[in-house]
VEXBAVEX-979478 format. One record per residue: residue in one letter; residue number from 0; x, z, y of N, C-alpha, C in turn. Coordinates in Angstrom, 3 decimals, decimal comma. Example, Ala and Ser with C-alpha at 12.3 -4.5 7.8 and 13.67 -1.06 7.14 Angstrom:
(pt 'a' 0 (13,190 7,800 -5,690) (12,300 7,800 -4,500) (13,200 7,800 -3,300)),
(pt 's' 1 (12,850 7,080 -2,250) (13,670 7,140 -1,060) (12,900 7,870 0,030)),
END
This chain:
(pt 'x' 0 (-48,153 36,710 -41,386) (-49,357 35,904 -41,467) (-49,431 35,017 -40,243)),
(pt 'x' 1 (-49,685 33,734 -40,447) (-49,697 32,806 -39,321) (-51,052 32,815 -38,633)),
(pt 'x' 2 (-51,012 32,561 -37,349) (-52,217 32,554 -36,530) (-52,741 31,129 -36,371)),
(pt 'x' 3 (-54,057 30,961 -36,417) (-54,652 29,642 -36,163) (-54,663 29,446 -34,650)),
(pt 'x' 4 (-54,074 28,348 -34,229) (-53,919 28,148 -32,798) (-54,043 26,682 -32,434)),
(pt 'x' 5 (-54,383 26,457 -31,184) (-54,444 25,102 -30,656) (-53,081 24,817 -30,026)),
(pt 'x' 6 (-52,280 24,014 -30,707) (-50,965 23,658 -30,188) (-50,835 22,138 -30,197)),
(pt 'x' 7 (-49,673 21,645 -29,877) (-49,462 20,201 -29,801) (-49,781 19,518 -31,125)),
(pt 'x' 8 (-49,385 20,127 -32,232) (-49,644 19,510 -33,544) (-51,129 19,388 -33,833)),
(pt 'x' 9 (-51,896 20,429 -33,516) (-53,331 20,353 -33,787) (-54,001 19,333 -32,879)),
(pt 'x' 10 (-53,573 19,258 -31,634) (-54,163 18,282 -30,709) (-53,814 16,865 -31,147)),
(pt 'x' 11 (-52,545 16,636 -31,454) (-52,126 15,299 -31,909) (-52,845 14,942 -33,206)),
(pt 'x' 12 (-52,893 15,869 -34,145) (-53,576 15,622 -35,412) (-55,055 15,338 -35,214)),
(pt 'x' 13 (-55,684 16,100 -34,337) (-57,095 15,871 -34,060) (-57,343 14,509 -33,436)),
(pt 'x' 14 (-56,512 14,131 -32,472) (-56,653 12,816 -31,845) (-56,383 11,691 -32,840)),
(pt 'x' 15 (-55,363 11,870 -33,677) (-55,082 10,858 -34,698) (-56,269 10,698 -35,649)),
(pt 'x' 16 (-56,854 11,818 -36,041) (-57,989 11,775 -36,956) (-59,189 11,088 -36,306)),
(pt 'x' 17 (-59,490 11,455 -35,066) (-60,614 10,823 -34,368) (-60,390 9,330 -34,176)),
(pt 'x' 18 (-59,180 8,967 -33,767) (-58,893 7,554 -33,580) (-58,933 6,816 -34,916)),
(pt 'x' 19 (-58,428 7,447 -35,959) (-58,467 6,831 -37,287) (-59,898 6,601 -37,764)),
(pt 'x' 20 (-60,774 7,575 -37,523) (-62,174 7,411 -37,905) (-62,829 6,277 -37,111)),
(pt 'x' 21 (-62,529 6,202 -35,812) (-63,060 5,103 -35,000) (-62,529 3,764 -35,497)),
(pt 'x' 22 (-61,268 3,739 -35,902) (-60,675 2,505 -36,418) (-61,287 2,112 -37,764)),
(pt 'x' 23 (-61,645 3,094 -38,591) (-62,315 2,796 -39,863) (-63,647 2,109 -39,577)),
(pt 'x' 24 (-64,402 2,668 -38,631) (-65,686 2,072 -38,273) (-65,486 0,655 -37,732)),
(pt 'x' 25 (-64,489 0,482 -36,847) (-64,215 -0,849 -36,286) (-63,756 -1,819 -37,379)),
(pt 'x' 26 (-62,976 -1,339 -38,326) (-62,498 -2,196 -39,418) (-63,643 -2,705 -40,277)),
(pt 'x' 27 (-64,651 -1,865 -40,466) (-65,796 -2,282 -41,267) (-66,621 -3,349 -40,544)),
(pt 'x' 28 (-66,427 -3,490 -39,238) (-67,119 -4,514 -38,476) (-66,483 -5,886 -38,582)),
(pt 'x' 29 (-65,300 -5,972 -39,166) (-64,631 -7,264 -39,344) (-65,360 -8,031 -40,441)),
(pt 'x' 30 (-65,665 -9,274 -40,179) (-66,400 -10,083 -41,143) (-65,626 -10,215 -42,454)),
(pt 'x' 31 (-66,340 -10,082 -43,588) (-65,671 -10,281 -44,878) (-65,358 -11,755 -45,087)),
(pt 'x' 32 (-64,546 -12,029 -46,080) (-64,228 -13,413 -46,432) (-65,510 -14,153 -46,803)),
(pt 'x' 33 (-65,496 -15,475 -46,709) (-66,676 -16,248 -47,101) (-67,113 -16,001 -48,550)),
(pt 'x' 34 (-66,160 -15,659 -49,414) (-66,514 -15,385 -50,809) (-66,964 -13,943 -51,022)),
(pt 'x' 35 (-67,058 -13,167 -49,929) (-67,547 -11,793 -50,011) (-66,467 -10,754 -50,222)),
(pt 'x' 36 (-65,181 -11,152 -50,288) (-64,090 -10,197 -50,492) (-63,762 -9,434 -49,222)),
(pt 'x' 37 (-62,829 -8,514 -49,345) (-62,432 -7,680 -48,212) (-61,690 -8,478 -47,157)),
(pt 'x' 38 (-60,842 -9,410 -47,577) (-60,150 -10,319 -46,674) (-59,417 -9,660 -45,536)),
(pt 'x' 39 (-59,736 -10,093 -44,330) (-59,007 -9,662 -43,138) (-59,211 -8,201 -42,812)),
(pt 'x' 40 (-60,231 -7,564 -43,341) (-60,462 -6,163 -42,990) (-59,628 -5,190 -43,817)),
(pt 'x' 41 (-58,990 -5,650 -44,879) (-58,285 -4,723 -45,766) (-57,098 -4,051 -45,075)),
(pt 'x' 42 (-56,319 -4,804 -44,306) (-55,137 -4,212 -43,662) (-55,515 -3,233 -42,559)),
(pt 'x' 43 (-56,448 -3,588 -41,658) (-56,854 -2,582 -40,672) (-57,499 -1,362 -41,318)),
(pt 'x' 44 (-58,246 -1,569 -42,398) (-58,907 -0,460 -43,066) (-57,889 0,476 -43,713)),
(pt 'x' 45 (-56,899 -0,075 -44,375) (-55,856 0,757 -44,992) (-55,091 1,529 -43,912)),
(pt 'x' 46 (-54,751 0,847 -42,828) (-54,057 1,526 -41,732) (-54,902 2,618 -41,108)),
(pt 'x' 47 (-56,201 2,370 -40,971) (-57,109 3,358 -40,387) (-57,234 4,591 -41,271)),
(pt 'x' 48 (-57,380 4,378 -42,565) (-57,483 5,503 -43,499) (-56,169 6,287 -43,512)),
(pt 'x' 49 (-55,051 5,583 -43,458) (-53,751 6,270 -43,401) (-53,652 7,120 -42,129)),
(pt 'x' 50 (-54,167 6,606 -41,020) (-54,148 7,361 -39,768) (-55,001 8,620 -39,878)),
(pt 'x' 51 (-56,138 8,522 -40,534) (-56,986 9,697 -40,748) (-56,250 10,733 -41,601)),
(pt 'x' 52 (-55,646 10,292 -42,693) (-54,931 11,215 -43,588) (-53,773 11,887 -42,856)),
(pt 'x' 53 (-52,995 11,100 -42,112) (-51,873 11,673 -41,365) (-52,357 12,622 -40,273)),
(pt 'x' 54 (-53,469 12,287 -39,639) (-54,033 13,156 -38,611) (-54,466 14,498 -39,168)),
(pt 'x' 55 (-55,127 14,463 -40,318) (-55,549 15,709 -40,961) (-54,322 16,532 -41,366)),
(pt 'x' 56 (-53,298 15,878 -41,903) (-52,073 16,589 -42,294) (-51,386 17,202 -41,080)),
(pt 'x' 57 (-51,342 16,474 -39,965) (-50,716 16,998 -38,742) (-51,511 18,172 -38,184)),
(pt 'x' 58 (-52,822 18,069 -38,245) (-53,678 19,157 -37,778) (-53,475 20,409 -38,641)),
(pt 'x' 59 (-53,402 20,230 -39,946) (-53,166 21,358 -40,854) (-51,806 21,994 -40,576)),
(pt 'x' 60 (-50,812 21,166 -40,299) (-49,475 21,680 -39,961) (-49,539 22,524 -38,695)),
(pt 'x' 61 (-50,299 22,053 -37,723) (-50,433 22,801 -36,478) (-51,163 24,116 -36,654)),
(pt 'x' 62 (-52,157 24,130 -37,523) (-52,902 25,368 -37,759) (-52,067 26,410 -38,483)),
(pt 'x' 63 (-51,075 25,965 -39,258) (-50,217 26,899 -39,997) (-49,041 27,400 -39,168)),
(pt 'x' 64 (-48,720 26,719 -38,084) (-47,550 27,118 -37,294) (-47,892 28,276 -36,365)),
(pt 'x' 65 (-46,885 29,065 -36,003) (-47,132 30,189 -35,105) (-47,486 29,687 -33,698)),
(pt 'x' 66 (-48,139 30,543 -32,911) (-48,485 30,122 -31,553) (-47,232 29,829 -30,736)),
(pt 'x' 67 (-47,335 28,920 -29,780) (-46,163 28,580 -28,973) (-45,709 29,759 -28,123)),
(pt 'x' 68 (-44,393 29,849 -27,925) (-43,817 30,942 -27,155) (-44,065 30,728 -25,666)),
(pt 'x' 69 (-43,795 29,537 -25,194) (-43,984 29,235 -23,777) (-44,326 27,759 -23,646)),
(pt 'x' 70 (-45,034 27,433 -22,591) (-45,347 26,032 -22,344) (-44,352 25,472 -21,355)),
(pt 'x' 71 (-44,110 24,188 -21,482) (-43,157 23,543 -20,582) (-43,746 22,237 -20,089)),
(pt 'x' 72 (-43,093 21,624 -19,136) (-43,510 20,339 -18,601) (-43,435 19,247 -19,647)),
(pt 'x' 73 (-42,627 19,442 -20,695) (-42,491 18,452 -21,749) (-43,788 18,257 -22,513)),
(pt 'x' 74 (-44,602 19,332 -22,636) (-45,883 19,214 -23,314) (-46,814 18,283 -22,562)),
(pt 'x' 75 (-46,815 18,362 -21,229) (-47,658 17,475 -20,429) (-47,211 16,032 -20,584)),
(pt 'x' 76 (-45,911 15,825 -20,637) (-45,383 14,472 -20,801) (-45,789 13,902 -22,155)),
(pt 'x' 77 (-45,716 14,707 -23,189) (-46,108 14,270 -24,527) (-47,588 13,942 -24,571)),
(pt 'x' 78 (-48,405 14,794 -24,009) (-49,845 14,553 -24,009) (-50,184 13,320 -23,174)),
(pt 'x' 79 (-49,460 13,085 -22,106) (-49,671 11,884 -21,301) (-49,365 10,621 -22,088)),
(pt 'x' 80 (-48,300 10,669 -22,863) (-47,954 9,517 -23,701) (-48,996 9,285 -24,786)),
(pt 'x' 81 (-49,481 10,352 -25,364) (-50,512 10,232 -26,396) (-51,768 9,609 -25,802)),
(pt 'x' 82 (-52,183 10,103 -24,643) (-53,362 9,551 -23,980) (-53,140 8,086 -23,609)),
(pt 'x' 83 (-51,945 7,767 -23,121) (-51,630 6,375 -22,777) (-51,677 5,479 -24,010)),
(pt 'x' 84 (-51,160 5,961 -25,140) (-51,216 5,180 -26,383) (-52,648 5,007 -26,872)),
(pt 'x' 85 (-53,468 6,034 -26,711) (-54,862 5,936 -27,106) (-55,571 4,872 -26,266)),
(pt 'x' 86 (-55,363 4,912 -24,964) (-55,968 3,919 -24,072) (-55,436 2,528 -24,399)),
(pt 'x' 87 (-54,130 2,415 -24,631) (-53,535 1,124 -24,985) (-54,137 0,577 -26,276)),
(pt 'x' 88 (-54,309 1,432 -27,278) (-54,847 0,954 -28,550) (-56,295 0,503 -28,416)),
(pt 'x' 89 (-57,080 1,199 -27,632) (-58,465 0,772 -27,402) (-58,506 -0,547 -26,636)),
(pt 'x' 90 (-57,641 -0,665 -25,635) (-57,564 -1,919 -24,878) (-57,092 -3,065 -25,775)),
(pt 'x' 91 (-56,179 -2,779 -26,680) (-55,661 -3,779 -27,607) (-56,771 -4,325 -28,504)),
(pt 'x' 92 (-57,576 -3,421 -29,057) (-58,672 -3,852 -29,922) (-59,668 -4,700 -29,129)),
(pt 'x' 93 (-59,976 -4,289 -27,916) (-60,908 -5,050 -27,084) (-60,318 -6,420 -26,732)),
(pt 'x' 94 (-59,035 -6,422 -26,361) (-58,380 -7,680 -25,975) (-58,297 -8,675 -27,129)),
(pt 'x' 95 (-58,115 -8,199 -28,345) (-58,049 -9,099 -29,499) (-59,322 -9,943 -29,569)),
(pt 'x' 96 (-60,456 -9,321 -29,324) (-61,718 -10,039 -29,370) (-61,891 -11,036 -28,235)),
(pt 'x' 97 (-61,174 -10,830 -27,147) (-61,341 -11,702 -25,988) (-60,312 -12,821 -25,923)),
(pt 'x' 98 (-59,042 -12,522 -26,211) (-57,979 -13,531 -26,072) (-57,181 -13,743 -27,354)),
(pt 'x' 99 (-57,686 -13,249 -28,478) (-56,981 -13,440 -29,744) (-55,846 -12,442 -29,917)),
(pt 'x' 100 (-55,266 -12,479 -31,089) (-54,251 -11,465 -31,385) (-52,868 -11,811 -30,850)),
(pt 'x' 101 (-52,558 -13,083 -30,611) (-51,212 -13,426 -30,134) (-50,929 -12,821 -28,766)),
(pt 'x' 102 (-51,791 -13,089 -27,813) (-51,580 -12,571 -26,459) (-51,734 -11,054 -26,432)),
(pt 'x' 103 (-52,777 -10,543 -27,086) (-53,002 -9,095 -27,048) (-51,884 -8,314 -27,738)),
(pt 'x' 104 (-51,331 -8,852 -28,816) (-50,220 -8,166 -29,490) (-48,972 -8,163 -28,617)),
(pt 'x' 105 (-48,707 -9,264 -27,944) (-47,570 -9,311 -27,024) (-47,717 -8,307 -25,895)),
(pt 'x' 106 (-48,906 -8,225 -25,321) (-49,149 -7,266 -24,237) (-49,079 -5,825 -24,732)),
(pt 'x' 107 (-49,641 -5,575 -25,921) (-49,607 -4,215 -26,471) (-48,182 -3,784 -26,806)),
(pt 'x' 108 (-47,364 -4,703 -27,306) (-45,967 -4,362 -27,609) (-45,229 -3,967 -26,335)),
(pt 'x' 109 (-45,431 -4,729 -25,277) (-44,795 -4,409 -23,994) (-45,314 -3,074 -23,469)),
(pt 'x' 110 (-46,630 -2,868 -23,552) (-47,202 -1,609 -23,077) (-46,682 -0,410 -23,839)),
(pt 'x' 111 (-46,584 -0,514 -25,153) (-46,079 0,607 -25,958) (-44,622 0,915 -25,621)),
(pt 'x' 112 (-43,825 -0,117 -25,472) (-42,418 0,117 -25,113) (-42,298 0,764 -23,738)),
(pt 'x' 113 (-43,143 0,337 -22,803) (-43,090 0,927 -21,458) (-43,525 2,390 -21,467)),
(pt 'x' 114 (-44,500 2,729 -22,296) (-44,940 4,124 -22,398) (-43,784 5,017 -22,837)),
(pt 'x' 115 (-42,915 4,490 -23,702) (-41,790 5,284 -24,193) (-40,507 5,061 -23,397)),
(pt 'x' 116 (-40,631 4,453 -22,216) (-39,511 4,405 -21,294) (-38,644 3,167 -21,339)),
(pt 'x' 117 (-38,974 2,176 -22,140) (-38,179 0,951 -22,169) (-38,576 0,118 -20,954)),
(pt 'x' 118 (-37,599 -0,205 -20,109) (-37,883 -0,955 -18,891) (-37,040 -2,228 -18,774)),
(pt 'x' 119 (-36,221 -2,503 -19,749) (-35,365 -3,679 -19,715) (-36,228 -4,935 -19,808)),
(pt 'x' 120 (-36,239 -5,785 -18,764) (-37,111 -6,961 -18,765) (-36,837 -7,927 -19,927)),
(pt 'x' 121 (-35,592 -8,069 -20,304) (-35,254 -8,969 -21,412) (-35,779 -8,398 -22,727)),
(pt 'x' 122 (-35,616 -7,108 -22,938) (-36,140 -6,466 -24,139) (-37,657 -6,554 -24,214)),
(pt 'x' 123 (-38,321 -6,354 -23,079) (-39,779 -6,451 -23,042) (-40,240 -7,883 -23,330)),
(pt 'x' 124 (-39,540 -8,847 -22,799) (-39,881 -10,245 -23,046) (-39,682 -10,600 -24,522)),
(pt 'x' 125 (-38,598 -10,130 -25,083) (-38,337 -10,378 -26,511) (-39,439 -9,754 -27,359)),
(pt 'x' 126 (-39,836 -8,521 -27,030) (-40,907 -7,858 -27,782) (-42,221 -8,616 -27,651)),
(pt 'x' 127 (-42,504 -9,143 -26,461) (-43,753 -9,878 -26,227) (-43,824 -11,157 -27,052)),
(pt 'x' 128 (-42,677 -11,721 -27,383) (-42,650 -12,961 -28,159) (-42,469 -12,678 -29,658)),
(pt 'x' 129 (-41,556 -11,777 -29,980) (-41,206 -11,534 -31,384) (-42,312 -10,808 -32,150)),
(pt 'x' 130 (-42,933 -9,789 -31,558) (-43,972 -9,035 -32,280) (-45,126 -9,924 -32,737)),
(pt 'x' 131 (-45,744 -10,718 -31,852) (-46,825 -11,588 -32,335) (-46,333 -12,618 -33,353)),
(pt 'x' 132 (-45,118 -13,120 -33,167) (-44,595 -14,126 -34,096) (-44,388 -13,528 -35,487)),
(pt 'x' 133 (-43,831 -12,334 -35,553) (-43,598 -11,683 -36,843) (-44,925 -11,389 -37,534)),
(pt 'x' 134 (-45,898 -10,838 -36,789) (-47,205 -10,550 -37,386) (-47,893 -11,826 -37,848)),
(pt 'x' 135 (-47,742 -12,895 -37,082) (-48,346 -14,169 -37,454) (-47,753 -14,666 -38,778)),
(pt 'x' 136 (-46,448 -14,597 -38,902) (-45,794 -15,054 -40,132) (-46,219 -14,191 -41,324)),
(pt 'x' 137 (-46,226 -12,873 -41,136) (-46,568 -11,979 -42,246) (-48,012 -12,179 -42,692)),
(pt 'x' 138 (-48,951 -12,090 -41,757) (-50,354 -12,102 -42,142) (-50,894 -13,500 -42,400)),
(pt 'x' 139 (-50,676 -14,430 -41,493) (-51,286 -15,741 -41,601) (-50,529 -16,648 -42,571)),
(pt 'x' 140 (-49,222 -16,720 -42,414) (-48,438 -17,646 -43,228) (-48,213 -17,093 -44,641)),
(pt 'x' 141 (-47,713 -15,868 -44,752) (-47,362 -15,331 -46,066) (-48,560 -14,783 -46,846)),
(pt 'x' 142 (-49,461 -14,072 -46,156) (-50,576 -13,448 -46,862) (-51,875 -14,256 -46,805)),
(pt 'x' 143 (-51,931 -15,247 -45,944) (-53,133 -16,076 -45,837) (-54,321 -15,398 -45,200)),
(pt 'x' 144 (-54,078 -14,329 -44,430) (-55,160 -13,640 -43,729) (-55,348 -14,335 -42,382)),
(pt 'x' 145 (-56,547 -14,839 -42,144) (-56,793 -15,556 -40,897) (-56,859 -14,582 -39,727)),
(pt 'x' 146 (-56,232 -14,947 -38,633) (-56,194 -14,044 -37,477) (-57,539 -14,016 -36,756)),
(pt 'x' 147 (-57,804 -12,901 -36,076) (-59,025 -12,857 -35,266) (-58,864 -13,775 -34,048)),
(pt 'x' 148 (-59,873 -14,583 -33,801) (-59,805 -15,524 -32,689) (-60,424 -14,918 -31,436)),
(pt 'x' 149 (-59,904 -15,362 -30,284) (-60,388 -14,865 -29,014) (-61,633 -15,581 -28,536)),
(pt 'x' 150 (-62,489 -14,829 -27,866) (-63,731 -15,369 -27,328) (-63,476 -16,206 -26,072)),
(pt 'x' 151 (-62,586 -15,742 -25,194) (-62,322 -16,411 -23,931) (-61,283 -17,513 -24,064)),
(pt 'x' 152 (-60,252 -17,235 -24,846) (-59,101 -18,130 -24,923) (-58,417 -17,896 -26,255)),
(pt 'x' 153 (-57,958 -18,957 -26,879) (-57,261 -18,809 -28,156) (-56,019 -19,683 -28,182)),
(pt 'x' 154 (-54,843 -19,067 -28,052) (-53,600 -19,848 -28,066) (-53,328 -20,529 -29,401)),
(pt 'x' 155 (-53,900 -20,040 -30,499) (-53,688 -20,691 -31,793) (-54,243 -22,121 -31,796)),
(pt 'x' 156 (-55,306 -22,356 -31,019) (-55,844 -23,721 -30,909) (-54,803 -24,677 -30,325)),
(pt 'x' 157 (-54,059 -24,181 -29,356) (-53,015 -24,996 -28,730) (-51,831 -25,166 -29,678)),
(pt 'x' 158 (-51,423 -24,075 -30,306) (-50,272 -24,108 -31,213) (-50,529 -25,024 -32,407)),
(pt 'x' 159 (-51,730 -24,926 -32,979) (-52,060 -25,708 -34,173) (-52,589 -27,086 -33,852)),
(pt 'x' 160 (-52,785 -27,405 -32,563) (-53,183 -28,741 -32,148) (-54,645 -29,073 -32,368)),
(pt 'x' 161 (-55,517 -28,074 -32,303) (-56,956 -28,326 -32,473) (-57,585 -28,652 -31,157)),
END
């Protein structure tokens, strides 16, 4: 019979679920399309709900697993990365509202890679340019979803010549 325990899986699952719920609430704050449709909020909402479902599944997996035999320094490193990703994701959402998604996505891509140990300056620079460009093409060009604009600065105004 398995013991219910607080282990890495339950903590990760719990954090994923909490963050997913916060993201669902934030997604509902995105303005609907002028015609009243879901528009730009559909993709963040689907991703948020998926995060909640995965978090609950991870938590359930952790509750079914046996208690850990011994703790190691690797657990602290994992939890540090999780906390860093949580802080990065919150900063990313805040930054999108201030400087638009192009700059914030580039910074978040670099931050995520650095959290996982990527330190190559050329790779980080490529990620800072390629990630926002790919998302821009997928969402704005192919799907017609308008990007969130920044309050302080918006590079799309410069790119599009407005």
